[in-house]
C-alpha positions as CSV (number, residue, x, y, z in Angstrom):
1,M,-3.3,-37.9,59.0
2,T,-6.2,-38.2,56.6
3,S,-6.2,-41.2,54.3
4,A,-6.0,-40.4,50.6
5,T,-8.8,-42.9,50.0
6,N,-11.3,-41.4,52.3
7,T,-13.1,-38.5,50.7
8,R,-15.7,-38.4,53.4
9,E,-16.0,-39.5,57.0
10,V,-18.0,-42.8,56.9
11,E,-18.4,-45.5,59.5
12,A,-17.3,-48.9,58.3
13,S,-20.6,-50.4,59.1
14,E,-22.3,-47.9,56.7
15,L,-20.2,-49.0,53.7
16,T,-21.6,-51.5,51.2
17,E,-19.7,-54.6,50.4
18,D,-18.5,-53.1,47.1
19,E,-17.3,-50.0,48.9
20,N,-15.4,-52.1,51.4
21,L,-13.8,-54.1,48.6
22,L,-12.9,-50.9,46.9
23,R,-11.3,-49.5,50.1
24,I,-9.3,-52.7,50.5
25,G,-8.1,-52.5,46.9
26,Q,-7.1,-48.9,47.3
27,A,-5.3,-49.7,50.5
28,M,-3.4,-52.5,48.7
29,T,-2.3,-50.0,46.1
30,R,-0.9,-47.7,48.8
31,M,0.8,-50.5,50.5
32,R,2.3,-51.7,47.3
33,L,3.8,-48.3,46.7
34,L,5.2,-48.1,50.2
35,T,6.7,-51.6,50.1
36,G,7.9,-51.0,46.5
37,R,10.3,-48.5,47.9
38,R,11.7,-51.2,50.2
39,M,12.3,-48.8,53.1
40,I,12.9,-51.5,55.6
41,G,15.7,-53.1,53.5
42,R,17.2,-49.7,52.8
43,L,17.3,-48.9,56.6
44,A,18.9,-52.3,57.4
45,I,21.6,-51.7,54.7
46,Q,22.3,-48.2,55.9
47,S,22.8,-49.3,59.5
48,V,24.7,-52.6,59.0
49,A,26.3,-52.8,55.6
50,P,26.4,-49.6,53.6
51,G,27.2,-50.3,50.0
52,L,25.0,-53.4,49.7
53,E,22.2,-53.3,47.2
54,L,18.6,-54.4,47.6
55,S,19.3,-57.4,45.3
56,H,21.8,-58.6,47.9
57,L,19.0,-58.6,50.5
58,D,16.9,-60.7,48.1
59,V,19.7,-63.2,47.8
60,L,20.2,-63.2,51.6
61,D,16.5,-64.0,52.1
62,V,16.6,-66.8,49.5
63,V,19.7,-68.3,51.2
64,R,18.0,-68.2,54.6
65,R,14.8,-69.8,53.3
66,A,16.5,-72.4,51.1
67,E,19.0,-73.5,53.8
68,A,16.0,-74.9,55.7
69,T,15.4,-77.5,53.0
70,G,19.0,-78.3,52.1
71,E,22.1,-76.9,50.5
72,V,22.0,-73.7,48.5
73,T,23.6,-73.4,45.1
74,V,23.8,-70.4,42.8
75,G,21.3,-72.3,40.6
76,T,18.9,-72.4,43.6
77,I,19.2,-68.7,44.1
78,A,18.6,-68.0,40.3
79,E,15.6,-70.2,40.3
80,M,14.0,-68.8,43.5
81,L,14.6,-65.2,42.3
82,R,13.6,-66.0,38.8
83,I,16.8,-64.4,37.4
84,D,19.4,-65.6,34.9
85,P,22.0,-67.9,36.5
86,S,24.9,-65.7,35.3
87,R,23.3,-62.7,37.1
88,A,22.9,-64.8,40.3
89,S,26.5,-65.8,40.0
90,R,27.6,-62.2,39.7
91,I,25.6,-61.2,42.7
92,V,26.9,-64.1,44.8
93,A,30.5,-63.3,43.8
94,D,30.0,-59.7,44.9
95,M,28.5,-60.8,48.2
96,V,31.4,-63.3,48.8
97,T,33.8,-60.4,48.2
98,R,31.9,-58.3,50.7
99,G,32.0,-61.0,53.3
100,V,28.2,-61.5,53.4
101,L,28.3,-65.0,51.9
102,R,30.9,-67.7,51.5
103,R,31.3,-70.6,49.2
104,K,32.1,-74.1,50.5
105,A,32.2,-77.7,49.1
106,S,28.9,-79.5,49.4
107,Q,28.7,-82.1,52.2
108,A,26.6,-84.3,49.8
109,D,28.8,-84.0,46.7
110,A,32.3,-82.5,47.2
111,R,32.3,-81.6,43.5
112,R,29.5,-79.1,44.0
113,I,29.9,-75.7,45.6
114,V,27.2,-74.3,47.9
115,V,26.6,-70.9,49.3
116,V,26.3,-70.2,53.1
117,L,25.7,-67.1,55.2
118,T,28.6,-65.5,57.1
119,A,28.4,-63.8,60.5
120,L,27.9,-60.5,58.6
121,G,25.1,-62.0,56.5
122,Q,23.4,-63.3,59.7
123,R,23.7,-59.9,61.3
124,L,22.2,-58.2,58.3
125,L,19.3,-60.6,58.3
126,S,18.8,-59.9,62.0
127,E,18.9,-56.1,61.4
128,I,16.3,-56.5,58.7
129,Q,14.1,-58.3,61.2
130,A,14.7,-55.7,63.8
131,Q,13.8,-52.9,61.4
132,K,10.6,-54.7,60.4
133,F,9.6,-55.1,64.0
134,S,10.4,-51.5,64.7
135,V,8.2,-50.3,61.8
136,I,5.4,-52.7,62.6
137,G,5.6,-51.8,66.3
138,S,5.2,-48.1,65.5
139,I,2.2,-48.8,63.3
140,F,0.4,-50.8,66.0
141,A,1.5,-48.7,68.9
142,D,-1.9,-47.3,69.7
143,W,-3.8,-50.6,68.9
144,T,-5.2,-52.8,71.6
145,T,-3.9,-56.4,72.0
146,E,-7.2,-57.7,70.8
147,E,-7.1,-55.5,67.7
148,I,-3.6,-56.7,66.8
149,E,-4.5,-60.3,67.3
150,S,-7.6,-60.0,65.2
151,F,-5.8,-58.1,62.4
152,S,-2.9,-60.7,62.4
153,L,-5.3,-63.6,61.9
154,L,-7.4,-61.8,59.3
155,F,-4.4,-60.5,57.4
156,D,-2.8,-63.9,57.3
157,R,-6.1,-65.4,56.1
158,Y,-6.2,-62.7,53.4
159,V,-2.7,-63.2,52.2
160,S,-3.2,-67.0,52.1
161,G,-6.4,-66.5,50.1
162,Y,-4.5,-64.1,47.7
163,E,-1.8,-66.8,47.2
164,Q,-4.4,-69.5,46.6
165,V,-6.2,-67.4,44.0
166,F,-3.0,-66.8,42.0
167,Q,-1.7,-70.3,42.4
168,A,-5.0,-71.6,41.0
169,R,-4.9,-69.1,38.1
170,I,-1.3,-70.1,37.3
171,K,-2.3,-73.8,37.3
172,E,-5.2,-73.0,35.0
173,T,-2.9,-71.4,32.4
174,D,-0.4,-74.2,32.7
175,D,-3.1,-76.9,32.0
């Protein structure tokens, strides 16, 4: 398959730095379009819990991540997803009805209600991970172990740098 960004066959070593940066930017745009369609999440929903929506997967991911640092409330979910608390409450209520989440009293403060994953929620998260591994495995099927290792380190470095640039810019605008 020919890449839409390559208009001529050129060895990477022959590209100037600007051309390499342009190619990276164009690849980022293509990847954003692919991930924007959220195909992995759609596949997971289709195979495990038809009828769920992508927003439900977002909530599941937030609950999974937030549980590692403490109890999860609807307010936590709203804050992490940057949505209105009433919207978060409606999504959580729907997920409780569907058996993906359940509410329980906080162990720290019995007056407070927290949200936890059910077995179905855990299964859905596992299916999402399996779908991700399947897609990624297909992409790297013909790569050598060394190429995969090198790419994984460089890609992580790239994403970390991307995060740092935007965190610094956000901090600049807050100051």
